[in-house]
N, C-alpha and C positions, 0 to 999 in steps of 0.2 A: 503493499500499500504505500501511497505518496501522501505527504501532508501538504495542505494548500489553505490558504487564507483568503476569504473574500475581501475585495478591497473596500466595500462600502461598510459592511457592518462586522468584518473580521471575525466570524464564528469559525471555531476549529472544527473540522470535520475530517473523516477518513474518506479518501477517494479510490475506489475500488476498480480494477480493471473492468472494462466494458466487454470484454469477451465472455461469451456464454458458455457454461459447461454443456456436454451433450445431454439431450433429452431432459431439460430442465423442468418442463411441466409435469412429467411423470414424477420425477423426484419430489417435487414440491407437493404434489397430490398425495404421495405416499407418506410425506411428512405429517400431513394434516390428518391422514387416516389410521396411522399405525395405532395410536392410543385408543381409539374407538374399538379396535378388535381385540384389545386386551381382556375385556370382560367375557367375550365370547369363548377365547381362549381358555380362560379360568374354568368356565363351566364344562367345556368341552373335555377337558383333561380328566374330569371325573368318571368319564365313560370310557376310558382307555386304561391301558396297563400303567400309565404314568399318573393315575389318580393320586399318588403320594405327593406329588409335586404340589397340586392344588391343597391337599391337606396340610402339609407343612406350611405352605404360604398362609393360609387361612389361620394357623397358630400364630405365625410372625406378624400378621396383619393385626391380630387382637394385642399382642404384646406392644407393638409399635404404633398404637392408634393415636397416641398424642404427640407423634412427631411433627405432623403438618403444622399444628398451631405453636410449635416450639421452634419455628426458623427453618422447618423442613431439612432436607438432605441434599445439597448440591452436589453434582459429580462433574469435575472438571473436564474429563474425557468426554461426557455428554455435551458440555457447553461448547466444546471446541470440535465436535464432531463435523466432518466435511460436509454433510448433507446439508447443513445451516448455511454454510457459504454457497452452496447450490441455490437455496431458497433465496438468500440475500442477492445474489446476481440475477436471478430470475426477474424481479420486478424493475430495477434493484432498489435496495434499501440502504439509506445512508443516515447515520446518526451525527447531528450538528451540535456542538458544544459552543455556548456563548459566554460562559463564565466559569471561573474555576470553583471547585468544590472542596472544602477542607476534609480530610479524611479523619480528623478528629470529631466531626459533628455528623450527627444522622440527619436525614433528609425525608421529606415527603413530597413526591412528584404527583401531580395530577396529570394524567394523559389523556389527551383529545384529539379527535374523536375516537369512538369505539370502532367504527367501521363494522363491516360484517364479520370478519375473523380476527380483528385486532392484529394482523401480521406484523405491523411495525413495532407494537409493544413486545410480541414474543420474540422477535429476531434481535431487537435491541437490548432488552433487559433479560432475557432467558438463554441467551447464547452470547458467543463471543465472535459472532460472524461480522459483526460491524465495529468490532474493536472497542467495546466498553471499557475494558479495564486498561487500555492504552490510553484513551480520552480522559478518564476519571481515575487515576491510580488511587489505590488505597480505599476505594468505595466497592462495597459488595451490594449489588442490586436484587431486589425481592419484587416480584409481581404478584399482586392479589387476583385470585381466582374463585369463581363461585364454589362455595363450599361443598356443594353436591358432588363435585367431580372428585373430591378426596375420599368418598366413600366406595369407590370402585376398585376391585382388585388389580394389582399391577400398573393400572393407570395412574393411581396415586404415587407410586414410586416413579414413573415415567416423567410426571410434571415437576415433582419436587426436585428431581436431578437438575432441572435448569433454573431453580430458584423460585419457583411458584409456591404461594402459600394461600390458606383459605381466606375468603373475605370476610372475616369478623374482627370484632374488637380485640379479642384476646391475641389473635395472631399478630395483627398490627402492632399492638402494645409491646409484645415480646420483642420485635424487632427494633422499635423506635427507642425503647428503654436500655439498650445496650449502652453501658457507661463509657465504653472505649470508643463509641462512635464509630464511623466508617460504614454505616448501613444507609441505604436507599431503598425506601419504599414507594413503589409506583402503584397508583391506583387509577383504574380505568372509570372515571367518575360518572360517566353517562351510563354505564353498566349495559347488559343486554338490551334493555328497552331503547336505548340509543340506537342500536343497531338497525332498527325498523325505519329509521331516516336516512340511513347509510346510502347514498346513491352518488354518482358523479356530479360535482358542483354544488353539493349541498354543504352547508356551513352552520348547521343547526345543531346546537349542543344542549343536551338535557343537564342544566347546571344551575338554573335560576333559584331552584328551592332544594339543591343537593348541597347541605351544609355539615353532614356527618364528618367528612374529611377534615374540615377546617376546625371543628370542635376537637377532633383527635390531635391536630397538630398543636392546638393551644394547651391541651391537657399534658402533652410531652414536651412542650417547648421545642418542637421541631420546626425547623424553616420549611415553608411551602416554595415548591418550584413548579411553575406552569410548564407544560411541554404540550406542543402542537404537532400532530403528524400530517404533513402536507402530503395529499396523495392517497391517504388512508381510505377516502370513501370512493376513490376512482377504480379501484380494481374490480368491482362488480357493478353490474346494473341490478335494479330491484323492481319487482311488480309494483305499479302504483298503489299506494295504500294511505291515502290522505286521512288526517284526523276526521272521525265520524263515518268514515266508510266500512262497508260490512267486513271487508278483509281485516281492516285494522282492529275491529271490535273482537274478531275471532282471535286475532294474534294476542291481543290484551288478555283474553280469556285463558287461552293456553299458558301464557306466560304466568298468569296468577296460579295456575294449576301446577304446572312443571317447574316453575322458577326460572325457565330460559325462554327467550324469545325465538320466534321461527321466521326469520325474514326469507320472502320468496326471491332469492337471488338467481342471476346467471350471468355468464360472461362467455367463454370461448371454449371450444372443444380441444382435444389433443391434436387431431389432424385437420381440423378446419377452424375457422375464426369466426362462425356465424353465431353459434349457439353451444353452450355447454356449461359446466361447473367450474372449469378451470380459470383462476383469477386472470384478468388482462395483464400484460406486461406493461405496468405502467409505474414510474418512478415514486417512491415514498421517501420523504425527507423528514425525519424526526428531530424537531428543533427544540433542545432543552434550555429554558430561560434561566435567568438569574434568581437566587434564592431571595424569598422575602422573609425578613426576620420575624420571629414570633416569640412573644413573651409568654413564659410558662404560667399557667394558672389551672389549679386542679378543678375547679368549678366555674368555668366562664360563664358570663351572663349571655342572654340572648343578644343584647346590645353589642358585646364585644365580639361575639361569632359573626353577627351581621357586617360589623365594620371590617373585619379581616376577609370575609367573604367578598364584600364589595371591592376591597383593594386587589384581591385575587383576580376578579373578573376584569378590572381594569389591567392588570399586568398582563394577563392572557390575551386581552384585546390588544394591546400594545405590541406583545410578541407577534401576533399574527399580522397586524398591519405593517410592521417593520421588515418582516421577511416574505409577504406574500408575492411581491413583484418578481422575487428572484424565482419562485416556483410556479410561474405561469398562473397565478390567481388574478382574475380581472381586478381592476382598480376600484370598480364599484361593488365588489363582493366584500361583505363583512360578517362577523360573527353574529349569529341570532341565539340568545339564550331563552330556553322555555322552561 
């Protein structure tokens, strides 16, 4: 990789080779689907002569059940796996640094937008494909994920290997309260619900009434960092589902039942570019902003939370406006908070 500085805003970023690896679409698809197959494998093994593997894993699973909420279990070999570099080069994905981070301090990053699959969040914070450890030396990244997924066999170990932890207060506090510092906790604030608005050209963020992450930052005295991933919404098209439509009502209903949203997305195929579920090859630039200082208070008032939340929105909007021209966002496009 080569280092480069943008002459206007001077963000530090990794510039990777534009040469694509062979069959990147297939490799990217396999990376997305491999974890979903783990539960089926666990069940299937019970009906084979290898049933003992699943039985022993079930015992280990019970003993190790608290590990996800205790910072997880990252595996550096997994984070450096070559398949993630294939995925990075497929779009490609670039991590952009705009400020130095003190490794003696913990940080809470708000990641926006969710997109359909949050590809930028995964590649940048759960792998070393975009050079996180080089850009932010001494900082250990963690990304929060729906707690539901940590209840599935094998899959829980798979996601923990990259630094994913459950999206609950206990897990977040464990990471942010490390006295030695050096931890970065990334939260996709809009969550799965925001994925229902993910489509090319959309800059709508489900953030207006999302204040739990702000309260968490105050309770732990953790600086807040806004991060915007340009291009995150551009890698898939989505069936129109405006607010109030029958499709949106069904999607909201299913989300309340299952805890996950089901956007009807489509993009390209493996051997043709007209229709399919393979994401488009469109660049993603995740720009990490500067830290917002936060004063620690165990029981912050609603007014204190609202003030910091408003400041966060302003910093996020400023980050977006400052960088949008470089990443082909129209001048008349602005963030919309709902």
